[in-house]
Backbone bond lengths (Angstrom), bond angles and torsions (degrees), N, CA, C in turn:
res aa  C-N    CA-C-N  psi(-1)  N-CA   C-N-CA  omega(-1)  CA-C   N-CA-C  phi
1 M - - - 1.471 - - 1.543 108.25 -
2 S 1.325 118.09 130.62 1.442 122.84 178.90 1.509 112.69 -78.76
3 L 1.313 116.05 161.17 1.479 118.20 178.58 1.535 111.26 -60.21
4 F 1.347 114.98 -34.31 1.455 119.09 178.34 1.534 110.56 -61.85
5 D 1.346 116.06 -43.01 1.466 120.18 179.71 1.536 111.01 -66.51
6 I 1.367 115.48 -41.65 1.445 118.17 177.95 1.535 110.71 -61.96
7 N 1.328 117.22 -45.09 1.444 120.37 -178.97 1.528 111.38 -63.31
8 K 1.351 116.74 -39.44 1.439 121.45 -178.72 1.543 110.52 -65.04
9 T 1.351 115.52 -46.51 1.469 117.85 -178.80 1.523 112.25 -68.84
10 L 1.340 116.73 -31.06 1.469 119.08 178.21 1.555 111.27 -65.84
11 L 1.363 113.16 -40.96 1.493 118.23 177.63 1.509 111.23 -65.73
12 Q 1.351 116.51 -38.80 1.475 119.52 178.73 1.550 109.16 -65.38
13 T 1.328 116.55 -38.73 1.459 119.97 178.70 1.507 110.66 -64.53
14 S 1.376 116.80 -39.09 1.455 121.28 177.20 1.537 110.48 -57.23
15 D 1.346 116.00 -46.86 1.452 119.87 -179.21 1.503 110.95 -63.38
16 S 1.338 117.74 -39.23 1.455 121.90 -178.93 1.492 110.11 -65.60
17 L 1.330 117.82 -42.92 1.442 120.94 179.66 1.505 113.57 -63.33
18 R 1.330 116.42 -39.48 1.458 121.10 178.94 1.501 110.89 -66.40
19 Q 1.356 117.83 -37.44 1.438 121.39 176.72 1.531 111.61 -66.98
20 L 1.326 115.55 -43.18 1.457 119.54 -179.33 1.520 113.55 -72.37
21 S 1.366 116.61 -13.70 1.470 118.82 -178.62 1.501 111.39 -66.62
22 V 1.340 119.08 -11.02 1.466 120.66 175.43 1.503 111.55 -67.80
23 L 1.314 116.41 -10.62 1.501 119.49 176.88 1.515 111.61 -79.12
24 N 1.325 117.36 5.21 1.449 120.14 178.83 1.522 110.82 -52.27
25 P 1.333 117.75 121.44 1.489 120.76 -177.50 1.504 113.44 -64.63
26 L 1.341 118.13 -20.97 1.454 119.80 -178.30 1.527 110.02 -77.39
27 T 1.302 117.24 143.29 1.454 121.79 173.45 1.533 107.32 -113.71
28 I 1.329 115.89 104.64 1.446 119.91 -174.70 1.521 109.10 -122.56
29 R 1.311 116.05 135.24 1.436 121.61 -179.11 1.547 110.24 -64.40
30 K 1.302 116.11 151.59 1.439 121.79 -175.53 1.553 113.42 -69.39
31 K 1.328 117.73 -23.38 1.465 119.16 -178.49 1.512 109.74 -64.42
32 G 1.306 116.25 125.83 1.454 121.48 179.90 1.492 112.87 70.32
33 T 1.368 115.97 30.25 1.442 120.19 -175.85 1.505 113.23 -64.20
34 R 1.365 118.91 -40.67 1.422 122.59 -177.23 1.548 111.41 -64.92
35 A 1.309 114.36 -42.64 1.460 118.88 178.14 1.545 110.68 -62.51
36 K 1.326 115.48 -43.06 1.479 119.73 178.37 1.535 109.67 -63.76
37 A 1.337 115.84 -40.01 1.452 118.97 -178.98 1.510 111.54 -65.22
38 L 1.325 116.61 -39.27 1.482 119.43 177.80 1.520 110.57 -67.15
39 F 1.363 115.09 -36.85 1.509 117.82 176.52 1.531 109.17 -65.21
40 A 1.325 117.22 -40.93 1.452 120.97 179.32 1.503 111.33 -62.46
41 L 1.309 115.98 -39.81 1.479 121.94 178.24 1.554 110.44 -65.53
42 S 1.329 115.54 -41.16 1.449 117.11 177.01 1.536 113.75 -64.59
43 M 1.341 115.53 -32.95 1.447 121.13 172.74 1.522 111.96 -60.62
44 V 1.343 114.76 -44.34 1.443 120.52 179.24 1.528 110.71 -61.93
45 C 1.356 114.21 -46.88 1.498 118.19 -178.91 1.517 109.93 -58.44
46 F 1.326 116.79 -41.75 1.493 118.38 -176.25 1.525 110.64 -76.92
47 L 1.334 117.96 -49.66 1.439 121.28 -173.66 1.507 112.85 -63.22
48 W 1.354 117.73 -44.81 1.457 119.20 178.30 1.522 111.69 -68.92
49 G 1.352 118.14 -26.17 1.471 120.06 172.27 1.478 111.99 -66.93
50 T 1.346 116.57 -37.58 1.472 119.53 -175.82 1.536 111.30 -75.21
51 T 1.325 118.80 -17.36 1.478 117.37 -178.39 1.484 113.12 -64.37
52 W 1.319 116.67 -24.95 1.471 120.20 176.99 1.521 110.77 -63.70
53 L 1.348 114.98 -40.20 1.479 119.64 -178.12 1.509 110.30 -72.62
54 A 1.366 114.98 -38.12 1.473 119.16 179.27 1.516 110.70 -62.56
55 S 1.347 116.32 -42.37 1.451 118.22 -179.80 1.549 109.98 -69.26
56 K 1.328 115.23 -38.60 1.508 117.72 177.81 1.509 111.19 -58.93
57 Q 1.313 117.43 -40.54 1.498 120.78 178.74 1.508 110.20 -70.24
58 G 1.347 116.49 -41.52 1.452 119.76 -174.87 1.514 114.04 -65.29
59 V 1.373 116.90 -39.06 1.453 119.98 -176.39 1.531 111.78 -76.98
60 K 1.297 117.69 -4.63 1.486 119.02 174.65 1.523 112.78 -69.70
61 Y 1.340 115.19 -22.22 1.464 117.87 -172.94 1.528 114.27 -120.91
62 M 1.321 118.41 1.86 1.456 122.44 179.01 1.495 109.87 -156.66
63 P 1.359 116.79 161.09 1.490 120.38 177.69 1.528 111.98 -56.85
64 A 1.318 116.04 134.84 1.458 120.70 -173.71 1.540 112.21 -64.22
65 L 1.327 118.07 -42.74 1.421 119.63 -177.67 1.558 112.24 -69.40
66 Q 1.300 115.09 -28.60 1.462 120.29 175.79 1.529 108.76 -67.51
67 L 1.341 116.36 -43.89 1.492 122.47 177.83 1.510 107.78 -58.64
68 A 1.345 117.91 -50.80 1.431 121.56 -178.60 1.529 111.45 -56.99
69 G 1.337 115.62 -45.21 1.441 122.33 -179.54 1.532 112.54 -60.09
70 I 1.307 117.57 -47.93 1.469 121.63 -178.20 1.531 108.75 -65.72
71 R 1.316 116.18 -45.12 1.488 121.63 179.96 1.525 109.46 -60.38
72 Q 1.299 118.49 -49.76 1.454 121.50 -179.23 1.558 112.04 -62.31
73 F 1.333 115.59 -42.74 1.484 119.39 -178.86 1.512 109.92 -63.25
74 L 1.353 118.32 -45.14 1.467 118.67 -178.22 1.537 110.74 -69.88
75 G 1.373 117.19 -42.50 1.451 119.37 -178.89 1.532 110.24 -66.45
76 G 1.326 117.07 -43.01 1.458 119.80 177.96 1.528 113.26 -62.01
77 S 1.356 115.53 -35.97 1.475 120.96 177.83 1.543 109.75 -60.43
78 C 1.317 116.17 -42.55 1.460 121.37 179.57 1.521 112.43 -59.69
79 Y 1.367 114.39 -45.22 1.463 119.12 178.94 1.547 112.05 -65.42
80 V 1.318 115.43 -47.55 1.447 120.96 -174.24 1.557 108.99 -64.60
81 I 1.329 117.90 -46.35 1.439 121.17 178.67 1.529 112.19 -59.04
82 F 1.339 115.64 -41.55 1.488 120.30 179.40 1.533 110.47 -59.87
83 F 1.356 117.31 -48.45 1.459 119.68 -175.63 1.517 111.37 -73.55
84 L 1.309 118.18 -29.58 1.457 119.51 174.88 1.518 112.00 -67.69
85 I 1.348 116.37 -38.45 1.432 121.64 175.76 1.518 111.01 -65.03
86 K 1.363 116.68 -34.81 1.454 121.40 177.42 1.526 113.11 -74.09
87 G 1.343 117.76 -2.12 1.425 120.33 175.29 1.513 116.49 95.01
88 F 1.342 116.77 10.76 1.463 118.70 177.54 1.488 111.33 -77.90
89 S 1.329 118.49 139.13 1.450 122.74 -179.08 1.550 109.00 -90.64
90 L 1.318 114.75 154.56 1.470 120.66 177.89 1.551 108.49 -68.82
91 P 1.324 115.74 157.18 1.469 120.58 -178.67 1.511 111.43 -58.72
92 K 1.314 114.42 157.12 1.469 121.51 174.94 1.500 107.37 -85.07
93 K 1.336 116.37 -176.30 1.455 123.04 -173.10 1.514 113.65 -50.55
94 K 1.372 117.07 -64.64 1.437 122.54 -173.10 1.556 110.51 -72.30
95 E 1.308 118.05 -20.24 1.453 121.10 -179.67 1.527 111.99 -69.49
96 W 1.337 117.71 -17.82 1.450 120.23 179.78 1.525 111.58 -76.43
97 I 1.318 116.48 -22.39 1.500 118.64 -178.57 1.509 113.43 -58.62
98 P 1.357 119.62 -56.86 1.478 120.00 178.47 1.517 112.83 -61.50
99 I 1.331 117.27 -34.35 1.471 120.13 -179.99 1.506 110.57 -65.99
100 L 1.341 118.91 -38.84 1.436 122.73 178.76 1.527 109.78 -67.96
101 V 1.351 114.89 -45.32 1.486 119.26 178.87 1.529 112.01 -60.04
102 L 1.325 117.36 -43.49 1.451 121.99 -178.87 1.530 110.30 -71.95
103 A 1.310 117.75 -33.83 1.459 119.64 175.92 1.503 110.90 -58.77
104 G 1.335 115.78 -39.23 1.467 121.78 177.94 1.504 112.00 -70.65
105 L 1.324 119.52 -45.44 1.460 123.53 -175.07 1.522 111.56 -77.09
106 N 1.338 118.23 -49.35 1.438 122.57 -171.95 1.535 113.97 -78.77
107 F 1.304 116.53 -33.56 1.462 118.51 -172.57 1.531 114.58 -117.46
108 L 1.357 116.21 -55.19 1.460 117.67 -177.64 1.526 109.45 -59.39
109 L 1.343 117.23 -44.67 1.479 122.09 -178.75 1.545 111.38 -87.52
110 S 1.316 115.09 -62.23 1.479 119.05 -173.58 1.530 113.12 -60.24
111 N 1.332 115.56 -60.35 1.457 119.32 -177.76 1.508 110.97 -68.98
112 G 1.347 117.78 -39.19 1.420 121.14 -179.58 1.531 112.15 -62.18
113 L 1.334 115.91 -47.53 1.472 120.27 -178.41 1.521 111.33 -68.75
114 T 1.341 115.57 -37.35 1.488 119.54 177.69 1.504 110.22 -61.96
115 T 1.333 117.45 -44.92 1.449 120.51 178.47 1.510 111.80 -62.74
116 W 1.312 116.83 -37.93 1.467 123.29 179.18 1.548 108.81 -66.36
117 S 1.351 116.37 -37.73 1.460 118.59 -174.90 1.513 114.35 -66.80
118 V 1.347 117.89 -30.56 1.464 119.06 -179.24 1.521 112.66 -72.59
119 K 1.300 117.38 -3.88 1.452 120.22 171.58 1.548 110.61 -74.03
120 Y 1.316 115.38 -21.27 1.504 121.79 -174.81 1.511 115.26 -116.06
121 I 1.309 116.91 -22.56 1.477 120.16 179.79 1.518 109.32 -127.20
122 S 1.315 117.22 168.53 1.463 120.98 -178.39 1.534 110.91 -69.26
123 A 1.326 114.56 155.84 1.463 121.52 177.76 1.514 110.51 -63.56
124 G 1.335 117.40 -39.83 1.440 120.90 -178.44 1.522 111.41 -67.63
125 L 1.314 118.16 -42.83 1.485 120.41 179.17 1.491 110.53 -66.16
126 A 1.330 119.22 -40.19 1.450 122.45 178.32 1.532 110.24 -63.44
127 A 1.328 118.68 -37.15 1.459 122.05 -179.41 1.528 109.48 -67.12
128 I 1.361 117.78 -40.70 1.444 119.30 179.98 1.499 112.74 -67.59
129 I 1.370 115.63 -39.31 1.488 117.98 178.03 1.523 109.43 -65.40
130 A 1.327 117.67 -39.59 1.497 119.22 178.24 1.497 110.79 -61.28
131 A 1.303 118.02 -32.59 1.501 121.51 -175.79 1.525 112.63 -70.04
132 I 1.362 117.07 -19.01 1.463 119.12 -175.66 1.532 113.02 -83.16
133 F 1.346 117.30 3.33 1.451 119.57 -175.99 1.517 114.29 -52.37
134 P 1.363 121.46 -36.51 1.493 118.94 178.66 1.496 112.48 -62.48
135 L 1.328 119.21 -23.57 1.458 121.87 177.86 1.510 110.74 -63.09
136 W 1.334 116.67 -34.82 1.451 119.42 179.67 1.517 112.10 -69.01
137 L 1.338 117.69 -24.26 1.436 121.66 175.96 1.556 110.96 -61.78
138 V 1.372 112.56 -38.90 1.457 118.76 177.61 1.521 110.51 -66.73
139 V 1.344 115.94 -44.37 1.469 120.99 -179.95 1.540 108.86 -60.10
140 I 1.334 117.16 -45.50 1.458 120.08 -179.97 1.535 110.52 -62.59
141 S 1.335 116.19 -39.44 1.471 121.11 178.79 1.510 111.01 -63.55
142 L 1.317 118.52 -37.30 1.451 122.00 -179.71 1.520 111.60 -58.59
143 F 1.319 117.67 -30.96 1.442 121.60 -177.85 1.531 113.51 -99.06
144 T 1.333 117.74 -18.97 1.467 119.88 -173.14 1.541 113.07 -114.88
145 S 1.323 117.77 -24.12 1.449 120.79 -176.72 1.535 111.25 -72.19
146 K 1.324 116.28 132.75 1.471 121.45 176.74 1.514 111.77 -87.35
147 S 1.335 115.81 -19.21 1.487 118.89 178.81 1.517 110.53 -93.83
148 K 1.296 115.47 164.10 1.448 120.72 -179.73 1.534 109.64 -72.58
149 I 1.315 115.42 133.26 1.454 121.73 -179.41 1.540 110.52 -83.50
150 S 1.320 117.01 133.16 1.474 119.43 -178.61 1.528 110.31 -69.30
151 L 1.313 116.33 164.02 1.440 121.83 -175.32 1.520 114.59 -71.10
152 K 1.348 116.20 -31.59 1.469 121.08 -175.70 1.510 113.76 -58.19
153 P 1.346 120.74 -51.37 1.489 118.56 -179.56 1.540 111.00 -66.61
154 V 1.300 117.97 -32.37 1.469 120.51 178.89 1.556 109.72 -65.20
155 I 1.323 115.95 -42.29 1.490 118.93 175.82 1.483 110.15 -63.57
156 G 1.328 117.78 -42.67 1.469 120.47 177.38 1.511 110.98 -60.31
157 L 1.341 116.19 -41.31 1.485 120.59 178.51 1.546 111.11 -60.38
158 L 1.324 115.59 -44.86 1.477 119.07 -176.85 1.548 110.70 -68.62
159 I 1.365 114.41 -40.71 1.474 118.44 178.13 1.534 110.22 -64.64
160 G 1.314 116.55 -43.92 1.437 121.13 -179.66 1.530 112.68 -57.81
161 F 1.312 116.01 -47.54 1.457 119.64 -178.78 1.506 113.04 -72.97
162 A 1.364 114.50 -27.83 1.459 117.64 173.27 1.509 111.55 -62.90
163 G 1.374 114.33 -40.20 1.493 118.91 177.07 1.519 110.19 -63.58
164 V 1.344 117.37 -40.22 1.463 120.14 178.39 1.527 111.20 -60.09
165 C 1.337 115.36 -41.07 1.456 120.02 178.94 1.525 111.99 -64.21
166 V 1.320 117.03 -36.20 1.462 119.66 177.16 1.537 110.15 -66.10
167 I 1.326 115.55 -40.58 1.481 119.49 179.24 1.532 110.49 -62.23
168 F 1.324 115.91 -46.34 1.443 121.00 -174.78 1.520 113.47 -73.26
169 Y 1.330 115.54 -17.61 1.484 118.98 174.73 1.532 109.57 -57.15
170 E 1.338 114.64 -35.00 1.466 120.84 179.20 1.545 111.29 -71.77
171 H 1.337 115.12 -21.24 1.473 118.38 -175.23 1.537 114.37 -111.13
172 L 1.325 117.75 18.98 1.425 121.83 -176.59 1.528 110.90 -56.07
173 Q 1.330 116.97 -46.47 1.459 120.90 178.94 1.522 112.65 -66.16
174 D 1.345 116.19 -29.65 1.480 118.82 -179.94 1.497 111.99 -66.29
175 F 1.362 118.54 -21.67 1.436 120.68 -178.05 1.548 112.13 -70.73
176 L 1.319 115.44 -11.39 1.455 118.71 172.63 1.505 111.62 -76.56
177 N 1.340 116.79 -14.91 1.433 122.32 177.84 1.522 110.96 -88.13
178 E 1.312 115.88 120.82 1.513 121.10 -175.01 1.501 111.04 -62.45
179 D 1.331 118.25 -36.29 1.487 120.39 179.01 1.484 110.24 -64.11
180 F 1.330 117.19 -41.75 1.492 120.54 179.58 1.492 110.09 -63.66
181 Q 1.344 116.98 -44.91 1.456 120.94 177.52 1.508 111.88 -56.42
182 F 1.334 114.30 -45.54 1.483 119.39 -178.94 1.513 111.02 -63.74
183 G 1.328 118.55 -40.28 1.462 121.67 178.76 1.504 112.71 -63.38
184 I 1.341 117.13 -39.79 1.467 121.70 179.00 1.535 109.89 -68.02
185 I 1.323 117.56 -40.90 1.437 120.67 179.61 1.557 109.62 -63.48
186 L 1.321 117.25 -44.55 1.445 121.19 177.97 1.541 111.09 -58.52
187 S 1.309 115.18 -45.14 1.474 121.33 -177.63 1.547 110.05 -64.62
188 L 1.324 117.87 -44.36 1.463 120.89 179.07 1.556 111.59 -66.05
189 L 1.290 115.53 -41.28 1.529 117.65 177.11 1.523 109.74 -62.99
190 A 1.332 117.15 -33.81 1.476 118.84 178.67 1.497 111.47 -65.25
191 T 1.363 117.03 -39.77 1.488 119.62 179.26 1.505 112.38 -69.42
192 W 1.290 117.59 -34.16 1.479 120.87 175.98 1.499 110.86 -66.31
193 S 1.360 114.90 -42.31 1.463 118.58 179.37 1.529 109.43 -63.04
194 W 1.328 117.46 -40.41 1.457 119.54 179.20 1.508 113.88 -67.21
195 A 1.355 114.16 -34.42 1.494 118.64 177.65 1.517 111.93 -63.04
196 F 1.347 115.49 -46.55 1.463 120.21 179.27 1.544 109.51 -66.04
197 G 1.357 115.34 -38.72 1.445 119.36 177.44 1.520 112.24 -62.21
198 T 1.337 115.69 -37.82 1.484 119.81 178.48 1.511 110.72 -64.91
199 L 1.305 117.49 -46.07 1.468 120.07 179.78 1.551 110.86 -62.53
200 Y 1.326 115.52 -38.23 1.441 119.18 179.17 1.569 110.79 -69.18
201 T 1.325 113.53 -36.42 1.510 119.13 179.03 1.509 109.56 -59.32
202 K 1.328 117.34 -43.67 1.459 119.82 -174.61 1.500 111.68 -61.84
203 K 1.361 116.99 -32.32 1.460 120.37 177.34 1.536 111.89 -70.08
204 Q 1.330 115.67 -30.19 1.456 119.35 -171.73 1.549 111.89 -105.29
205 A 1.325 118.16 1.11 1.456 121.78 -172.02 1.488 115.29 -54.88
206 A 1.317 115.79 -35.70 1.487 120.74 -173.59 1.530 111.97 -84.18
207 N 1.343 117.66 -9.47 1.458 120.95 -173.68 1.509 115.27 -84.17
208 F 1.361 116.74 -23.01 1.439 118.86 -175.34 1.507 111.57 -157.07
209 N 1.313 118.40 151.61 1.447 123.38 176.95 1.517 110.83 -53.51
210 P 1.334 121.05 109.35 1.441 121.05 -175.34 1.509 114.74 -62.90
211 Y 1.329 118.53 -28.72 1.459 121.17 177.05 1.529 113.78 -71.47
212 F 1.344 116.10 -46.05 1.444 118.79 174.60 1.546 110.64 -62.98
213 S 1.336 114.37 -40.23 1.451 121.00 177.82 1.515 110.11 -59.19
214 L 1.361 117.29 -39.22 1.445 120.06 -179.15 1.505 112.02 -62.96
215 G 1.320 117.08 -38.79 1.449 121.51 177.29 1.541 112.41 -64.90
216 L 1.367 112.72 -44.27 1.473 117.70 178.25 1.512 111.95 -63.31
217 Q 1.358 117.23 -39.82 1.470 120.75 176.83 1.492 110.85 -60.02
218 M 1.304 117.62 -46.53 1.461 121.92 -179.90 1.521 110.48 -63.13
219 L 1.294 117.96 -43.06 1.472 121.29 -178.87 1.517 110.52 -63.12
220 I 1.324 117.29 -45.28 1.480 122.92 -178.18 1.517 109.49 -66.35
221 S 1.309 116.34 -46.56 1.476 120.16 -178.55 1.516 110.30 -65.95
222 G 1.358 116.66 -44.65 1.460 120.14 179.65 1.506 112.17 -59.25
223 F 1.330 117.23 -44.36 1.484 120.47 177.80 1.521 110.93 -62.94
224 S 1.365 115.55 -41.07 1.472 119.78 -179.95 1.506 113.16 -63.78
225 L 1.367 116.01 -40.32 1.475 119.62 -179.07 1.561 108.35 -70.45
226 I 1.294 118.27 -37.88 1.466 121.13 179.87 1.552 108.93 -62.12
227 V 1.350 115.65 -46.33 1.484 119.89 179.50 1.533 109.70 -65.09
228 L 1.341 115.50 -44.95 1.486 119.74 -178.33 1.526 112.32 -59.61
229 T 1.326 116.04 -47.49 1.463 118.29 -176.63 1.556 112.27 -68.66
230 N 1.331 115.19 -27.96 1.483 117.94 177.56 1.530 110.09 -77.67
231 L 1.305 118.04 -39.21 1.492 119.75 178.60 1.495 112.19 -66.61
232 T 1.345 117.72 -32.39 1.471 122.01 179.96 1.486 112.72 -92.32
233 H 1.323 116.83 6.82 1.464 123.78 179.00 1.577 110.55 58.68
234 Q 1.323 115.94 35.10 1.449 119.87 178.62 1.554 110.73 -108.06
235 A 1.321 115.99 15.45 1.481 122.07 178.66 1.489 110.75 -108.88
236 A 1.291 115.45 138.25 1.440 121.48 175.55 1.549 108.27 -84.57
237 P 1.377 118.54 144.53 1.435 118.67 174.43 1.502 110.96 -58.41
238 L 1.372 115.65 140.64 1.446 119.89 -173.39 1.549 111.49 -56.89
239 R 1.325 116.17 -36.58 1.467 118.55 179.89 1.529 112.33 -71.32
240 A 1.344 117.58 -18.20 1.454 120.40 -179.45 1.518 112.06 -89.45
241 I 1.341 116.82 -9.86 1.454 118.78 178.56 1.507 109.20 -73.37
242 P 1.340 120.42 122.74 1.448 123.79 -177.63 1.529 112.50 -70.81
243 W 1.330 113.56 164.28 1.446 118.69 -176.35 1.514 112.34 -62.93
244 Q 1.335 118.57 -28.73 1.465 121.11 -179.91 1.506 111.80 -59.21
245 S 1.352 115.96 -42.20 1.474 120.57 178.41 1.496 112.47 -69.88
246 W 1.350 116.51 -41.98 1.472 119.74 176.45 1.504 112.06 -62.74
247 A 1.327 116.77 -36.99 1.481 121.39 174.71 1.506 110.81 -61.88
248 A 1.351 115.71 -43.32 1.467 119.29 179.70 1.531 111.20 -64.12
249 I 1.353 115.60 -43.14 1.478 120.68 177.12 1.517 111.41 -61.65
250 G 1.326 115.73 -44.47 1.488 119.50 179.13 1.527 110.92 -60.98
251 Y 1.363 116.33 -42.84 1.465 120.12 179.00 1.529 110.95 -63.31
252 L 1.312 115.84 -43.10 1.470 120.49 -176.77 1.530 109.75 -66.12
253 V 1.318 118.76 -37.49 1.489 121.49 178.96 1.511 110.84 -72.48
254 V 1.344 116.18 -54.33 1.436 119.33 -173.94 1.529 113.63 -69.93
255 F 1.314 115.50 -52.39 1.465 118.89 -176.21 1.547 112.62 -92.31
256 G 1.283 119.10 -36.93 1.466 120.96 179.95 1.493 112.86 -77.82
257 S 1.334 117.72 -22.86 1.451 118.71 -178.37 1.534 112.64 -112.53
258 V 1.296 117.04 -63.68 1.467 121.42 -170.36 1.522 111.91 -71.05
259 I 1.327 118.87 -61.61 1.468 123.34 -174.18 1.544 110.13 -63.07
260 S 1.323 117.00 -49.57 1.451 119.69 -177.40 1.528 110.79 -66.10
261 F 1.333 118.25 -33.15 1.440 120.49 178.19 1.515 111.70 -67.13
262 I 1.314 118.51 -41.33 1.454 122.46 175.32 1.535 109.18 -61.42
263 A 1.307 116.41 -44.93 1.468 121.28 179.95 1.516 110.23 -61.12
264 Y 1.315 116.02 -42.20 1.486 120.57 -178.62 1.513 110.96 -64.52
265 L 1.350 117.49 -41.75 1.458 119.93 177.10 1.505 112.66 -60.93
266 Y 1.357 115.27 -41.19 1.481 118.84 179.84 1.552 109.89 -66.72
267 A 1.305 116.45 -42.07 1.470 119.16 179.90 1.543 109.86 -65.10
268 L 1.324 117.74 -41.14 1.464 121.79 -179.74 1.517 110.80 -64.22
269 Q 1.348 116.25 -33.53 1.462 120.09 -178.73 1.548 112.49 -73.26
270 N 1.299 114.89 -29.43 1.493 117.04 -170.75 1.528 114.66 -117.57
271 L 1.324 117.18 3.44 1.442 121.09 176.91 1.529 109.19 -127.76
272 S 1.319 116.57 163.48 1.462 117.96 177.12 1.507 109.85 -68.29
273 A 1.333 116.51 159.73 1.460 120.50 -179.53 1.530 110.89 -60.47
274 E 1.334 115.24 -38.20 1.475 118.42 -176.81 1.548 109.06 -68.05
275 Q 1.332 118.34 -39.08 1.461 122.27 177.77 1.542 110.00 -65.10
276 A 1.323 116.44 -42.66 1.464 120.20 -177.15 1.510 112.07 -67.16
277 S 1.376 116.48 -25.20 1.470 120.57 -179.17 1.519 113.37 -79.69
278 L 1.338 117.96 -3.77 1.427 121.71 -178.97 1.537 113.23 -60.23
279 Y 1.343 115.37 -26.06 1.470 118.10 -176.94 1.518 110.64 -58.49
280 A 1.329 118.48 -30.02 1.432 119.33 -176.56 1.489 114.81 -68.30
281 Y 1.363 116.63 -22.65 1.442 119.70 176.26 1.519 113.48 -92.04
282 V 1.319 116.05 -22.07 1.461 120.48 -179.78 1.531 112.48 -84.30
283 N 1.337 114.85 -34.23 1.487 120.31 -176.16 1.547 112.29 -53.92
284 P 1.329 119.39 -47.77 1.465 119.29 179.18 1.543 112.96 -61.65
285 I 1.339 115.13 -37.15 1.459 120.21 178.04 1.498 111.82 -62.43
286 V 1.346 115.11 -45.78 1.448 120.36 176.14 1.514 111.42 -59.49
287 A 1.296 115.50 -45.52 1.502 120.43 -178.08 1.548 110.15 -62.15
288 V 1.309 116.19 -44.34 1.494 119.18 -178.48 1.525 109.90 -66.87
289 L 1.298 119.00 -46.76 1.464 122.89 -177.91 1.539 111.83 -63.50
290 L 1.351 114.78 -47.52 1.498 117.44 -179.73 1.512 110.91 -71.37
291 G 1.304 119.53 -32.08 1.469 121.84 174.41 1.511 110.67 -61.81
292 W 1.343 115.60 -38.93 1.494 120.36 178.06 1.499 109.95 -69.93
293 L 1.298 118.36 -44.68 1.477 121.50 -176.50 1.524 113.08 -74.86
294 M 1.320 119.00 -39.91 1.469 120.52 -171.66 1.522 113.61 -102.14
295 L 1.329 117.62 -29.22 1.440 119.75 -175.43 1.543 112.25 -115.40
296 A 1.302 117.08 7.56 1.494 122.02 177.59 1.525 110.49 59.12
297 E 1.330 117.19 33.60 1.479 119.19 175.74 1.514 111.07 -78.17
298 K 1.324 116.59 154.55 1.463 120.31 -177.52 1.532 111.91 -61.98
299 L 1.311 115.17 138.85 1.467 121.31 171.60 1.510 106.53 -139.02
300 T 1.321 117.55 94.74 1.460 122.66 -178.00 1.496 110.95 -113.56
301 I 1.278 115.75 172.38 1.474 120.50 179.29 1.535 112.59 -60.53
302 F 1.353 116.41 -32.39 1.469 120.73 178.99 1.528 110.00 -66.83
303 I 1.338 116.44 -43.65 1.458 121.09 179.79 1.521 111.34 -66.27
304 A 1.335 115.70 -43.33 1.469 119.95 -178.11 1.532 111.75 -65.71
305 V 1.349 115.71 -50.78 1.466 120.84 -178.25 1.527 110.00 -67.98
306 G 1.342 115.54 -47.45 1.474 119.51 179.24 1.509 112.15 -59.71
307 G 1.340 117.49 -40.83 1.443 118.14 176.84 1.490 114.52 -63.84
308 A 1.356 116.25 -39.57 1.472 121.16 178.11 1.556 110.21 -62.40
309 I 1.361 115.72 -45.05 1.452 119.81 -179.56 1.536 109.88 -64.13
310 T 1.301 117.13 -41.95 1.452 121.56 -179.65 1.524 111.40 -60.68
311 L 1.319 115.95 -45.65 1.512 119.89 -179.70 1.533 110.32 -67.45
312 L 1.354 117.83 -32.49 1.472 119.13 175.26 1.527 111.03 -64.32
313 G 1.337 117.37 -39.81 1.462 119.34 176.76 1.515 111.32 -64.78
314 V 1.338 117.19 -42.89 1.451 121.56 178.16 1.539 110.62 -60.93
315 Y 1.342 116.39 -41.56 1.443 120.06 179.85 1.546 111.26 -62.12
316 L 1.342 115.89 -42.17 1.467 118.77 -179.53 1.560 111.61 -64.94
317 V 1.339 116.80 -37.51 1.459 121.20 177.25 1.542 109.00 -66.12
318 N 1.333 117.32 -46.32 1.445 118.55 -179.61 1.529 111.49 -64.03
319 K 1.332 116.32 -36.90 1.468 120.30 177.38 1.511 110.59 -64.89
320 A 1.321 117.50 -41.20 1.457 119.72 179.42 1.511 113.93 -65.47
321 Y 1.332 115.46 -39.27 1.466 121.20 179.76 1.506 113.42 -89.62
322 K 1.355 116.24 -6.98 1.452 122.41 179.94 1.547 108.64 58.02
323 I 1.359 116.20 44.89 1.446 119.51 177.50 1.529 109.72 -79.76
324 P 1.300 120.57 116.72 1.452 123.15 -176.62 1.514 114.50 -66.64
325 S 1.327 116.37 -36.54 1.499 120.29 179.62 1.519 107.74 -140.64
326 P 1.349 116.47 108.96 1.454 120.06 -178.63 1.508 114.12 -52.19
327 R 1.335 116.39 -30.52 1.486 118.24 175.21 1.511 107.95 -140.01
328 M 1.320 115.81 145.41 1.431 120.40 176.39 1.514 110.72 -68.24
329 P 1.330 120.06 156.62 1.400 122.08 -179.21 1.524 113.88 -60.72
330 E 1.292 117.46 159.74 1.459 126.51 176.24 1.501 111.52 88.18
331 T 1.389 120.05 -42.64 1.430 118.16 -176.61 1.520 111.39 -104.25
332 E 1.267 117.32 7.69 1.491 118.59 174.69 1.457 109.50 -62.63
333 G 1.327 117.38 -43.24 1.432 118.23 166.12 1.481 108.59 -84.52
334 V 1.309 118.12 -177.13 1.426 118.92 -177.74 1.538 110.26 -70.56
């Protein structure tokens, strides 16, 4: 796929998302709409940033993939029930194929591995690594694009990875720790999975309601993870899961999925696509700061400066590709 094709499909997806945002369950009067939309966007920025911490706390007391499975199953059930009540019909035969593929890429792999990674690395570091996913789109384009790639995304790619190098300078000694290595590998694999899922989504965007599809993907992936963890004996008995993990799951479903999703739809409906996409740059900052304040995670000059440089590179890539939302809702946080 050429950069022109990617750019064209991304813009088409942006238009589709803005049209579908009328499905927002909230009914809000038009007076003061912009102010309410900005408030809704600020909620998204904060809530999706906090999901990293909630997952970090939850996986302390239960298997990470089991937590991801339960969270996805409950969150997906909320979405699917809502759209079924609104009268939407289930996909037809061939429409299930992209949904199954994306359930594997976006949730079973991307969200599942990301949740697993925070068991071994800090929530803030995992959030920053997750934010670099647009950089992989440039890397993929370097090998697959038949047309010449413009200078802007390449510069963004180099700046982004330079920022990552600054961050990891602080963690050079940590790489001697096998758990840390494993967490980084899981996190990077999750970003690659999301990048391929994003490219696949652009091809299928016009075929099915992406919001209803999102719920079905979560439901399918959540059920698959629950079955997988039980078959491999990696699941804790439900009665043995402590309240801390159930509280984390409840927070992730209610605030990380339902409330933030409604807020995102409202922001998308009443703000420009570029404004609505700001959450992707704020989420890692929220995760790093709250991780430092609440979980005593490291916050050094290397992490702060490296994180800022990385997000600048991501911004330049998104600007070059005109990507309206660097990550789809729900999985921006863990």
